[in-house]
C-alpha positions in Angstrom: 8.0 4.6 -6.5 9.2 7.0 -3.8 10.1 6.5 -0.1 10.7 8.6 2.9 14.3 9.7 3.3 16.2 7.1 5.4 17.3 7.9 8.9 21.1 8.3 9.4 22.4 4.8 8.9 18.9 3.6 8.0 16.8 1.2 10.1 18.6 -1.9 11.2 18.2 -4.7 8.7 18.5 -7.3 11.4 17.4 -5.8 14.7 14.1 -7.6 15.2 13.3 -10.7 17.1 13.7 -13.8 15.0 10.6 -16.0 14.9 12.7 -19.2 15.4 14.9 -18.5 18.5 17.0 -21.6 18.0 17.7 -21.0 14.3 21.0 -19.4 13.1 20.4 -16.1 11.4 22.3 -15.7 8.2 23.4 -12.1 7.2 21.0 -10.3 4.9 22.1 -8.9 1.6 23.5 -5.4 1.3 20.6 -4.1 -0.9 19.4 -0.7 0.4 16.4 -0.9 2.7 14.3 1.4 0.5 14.9 -1.0 -2.4 13.8 -3.9 -0.3 10.7 -2.0 0.7 9.8 -1.6 -2.9 10.2 -5.3 -3.6 8.1 -6.2 -0.5 5.2 -4.0 -1.6 5.3 -5.3 -5.1 5.0 -8.8 -3.6 2.0 -7.6 -1.6 0.4 -6.2 -4.8 1.0 -9.4 -6.7 -0.6 -11.5 -3.9 -3.7 -9.2 -3.8 -4.1 -9.2 -7.6 -3.7 -13.0 -7.7 -6.4 -13.5 -5.1 -8.7 -11.0 -6.9 -8.3 -12.6 -10.3 -6.6 -9.6 -11.8 -3.8 -9.1 -14.3 -0.8 -6.8 -13.8 1.2 -4.8 -16.2 4.1 -2.4 -15.5 4.5 0.7 -17.7 7.9 1.1 -19.3 9.3 3.5 -18.7 7.7 4.4 -15.4 6.1 7.9 -15.8 4.7 8.4 -12.3 2.5 5.3 -12.3 3.8 2.0 -11.1 1.3 -0.6 -12.2 -1.8 -1.1 -14.3 -4.3 -3.6 -12.8 -7.0 -5.1 -15.0 -10.1 -7.1 -14.0 -12.4 -9.1 -16.4 -16.0 -9.9 -15.3 -19.3 -10.4 -17.1 -21.0 -7.9 -14.8 -19.0 -4.9 -16.0 -21.1 -2.6 -18.1 -18.5 -0.2 -19.5 -16.4 -3.0 -21.0 -15.7 -6.7 -20.2 -12.3 -5.7 -18.9 -11.6 -2.6 -16.8 -8.2 -1.2 -15.7 -7.0 1.1 -12.9 -3.6 2.7 -12.4 -1.8 2.1 -9.1 0.9 4.2 -7.6 2.8 2.5 -4.7 4.3 4.2 -1.7 5.9 2.8 1.4 7.1 4.0 4.8 8.6 2.7 8.0 8.0 6.0 9.8 4.5 5.1 11.0 3.1 2.5 13.3 0.5 0.0 12.1 -3.0 1.5 12.3 -6.4 0.1 13.2 -9.8 1.9 13.0 -10.5 0.6 16.5 -8.1 0.1 19.4 -8.9 -3.1 21.4 -9.7 -2.5 25.1 -7.2 -3.7 27.7 -8.4 -5.9 30.6 -10.1 -3.7 33.2 -10.1 -0.7 31.0 -12.8 1.3 29.2 -14.5 -0.1 26.1 -12.6 0.0 22.7 -12.1 3.5 21.4 -11.9 4.7 17.8 -8.4 5.4 16.6 -7.6 8.1 14.2 -9.5 7.2 11.0 -6.7 8.5 8.8 -3.0 9.0 8.8 -0.9 11.6 7.0 1.4 11.0 4.0 3.4 13.5 2.1 3.6 13.5 -1.7 5.7 15.5 -4.1 3.4 18.0 -5.8 4.2 16.6 -9.2 3.1 13.1 -8.1 -0.1 14.5 -6.5 -1.0 16.5 -9.6 -0.9 13.3 -11.6 -3.0 11.4 -9.1 -5.5 14.2 -8.6 -6.2 14.9 -12.3 -9.9 14.7 -13.1 -11.7 13.8 -15.3 -9.7 10.8 -16.5 -10.4 7.8 -18.8 -8.5 5.4 -16.5 -8.9 5.9 -12.7 -5.9 6.0 -10.4 -5.4 4.9 -6.8 -2.6 5.5 -4.3 -1.6 2.5 -2.2 0.6 3.2 0.9 2.3 0.3 2.8 3.4 0.6 6.4 6.3 -1.7 7.1 8.2 -2.5 10.3 11.5 -0.7 10.7 13.4 -4.0 11.0 13.6 -6.3 8.0 13.5 -9.2 10.5 9.9 -8.3 11.2 8.7 -8.0 7.6 7.9 -11.7 7.0 6.7 -14.7 8.9 6.4 -18.1 7.2 4.7 -21.2 8.6 3.3 -24.4 7.4 -0.2 -22.9 7.0 0.4 -19.2 6.3 2.8 -16.6 5.0 2.4 -13.2 6.8 3.6 -9.9 5.3 3.7 -7.0 7.7 2.2 -4.6 8.2 -0.5 -3.4 5.9 -1.4 -1.5 2.7 -4.1 1.2 2.6 -5.6 2.8 -0.5 -7.2 6.0 -1.5 -8.4 7.9 -4.6 -7.0 11.4 -4.7 -9.0 12.7 -7.7 -9.6 16.4 -7.3 -7.3 16.7 -4.3 -5.8 20.2 -4.2 -2.0 21.0 -4.1 -1.4 23.1 -1.0 2.3 23.0 -0.3 5.1 24.8 -2.2 6.9 21.5 -3.2 5.1 18.8 -1.3 1.5 18.3 0.0 0.2 16.2 2.9 -2.8 14.0 2.1 -4.8 11.8 4.5 -5.0 8.0 4.0 -8.1 6.3 5.5 -7.3 3.4 7.8 -10.7 1.8 6.9 -9.5 1.2 3.3 -7.3 -1.8 3.8 -6.0 -2.9 0.4 -6.8 -6.6 0.0 -8.4 -8.8 -2.6 -11.9 -8.0 -1.6 -11.2 -4.3 -1.6 -9.7 -4.6 -5.1 -12.7 -6.5 -6.4 -15.0 -3.9 -5.0 -13.0 -1.1 -6.6 -13.2 -2.9 -10.0 -16.9 -3.5 -9.6 -17.5 0.2 -9.1 -15.2 1.2 -12.0 -16.8 -1.5 -14.2 -20.2 0.1 -13.7 -19.0 3.5 -14.7 -18.2 4.8 -11.2 -15.1 5.9 -9.3 -12.8 3.6 -7.3 
C-alpha cells in the first residue's frame, strides 16, 4: 500500500475539533500518519466486506496486491465462489467529493461536480492493475481522509462514522503514459460500500468485469 509523500512535519495528528468539547483529549500515539491511514482504510475494507458477506485474505508476502476478497452466492455461474484482488491507496491531499454539489439558499440549482478526481500511481503498480486478460480481476480502491486524525472517526450510541470515503475503479487496459508515474482518473460515482461490492461480485460471478 502506498501513500502520498507527507508534507514537511506531516498533517497535525490532533488539530481537528473534538466532537466532545468538554472531554479531555489524551495524546495520540507516535505512529506515523501514513501508517495510521493504512490501518484506517483496512478497517473500512473489513466493514464493507462484513456487510457484503465476503471473506478476506491477505497475500503474504505482499506483491503489489493488498487483499483478496471472495464472495459465495448460488447465483454465480462461473463458480459458487468468486474472488477479486483489491489494491488500497489513501490520500489526505484531496477534499471529499460528491457527484452533485448541493445548492445554497438563494442560489442556483445544484450543479454537477467533477465526476472524477486524479490520482497518481507508480508505473509498476499501474502495469499490474492494468494487465488484461486476467483470471482474477483487480480493482483499485482510493480513500480520501481528513488531514487531521481528530476528524477521522466519530462514535455515538447509534453509529460509527469513518471519514471521508473510498472510491473504486477497474484499470484493466489503462495505458502507462508517464516516465515513472501515471495519473489515472477515479470516478466519484463509484463509492465503495457493501452494495457496490455485491454488485461487483455479481458481475464477476456471471463472467463479466467488475
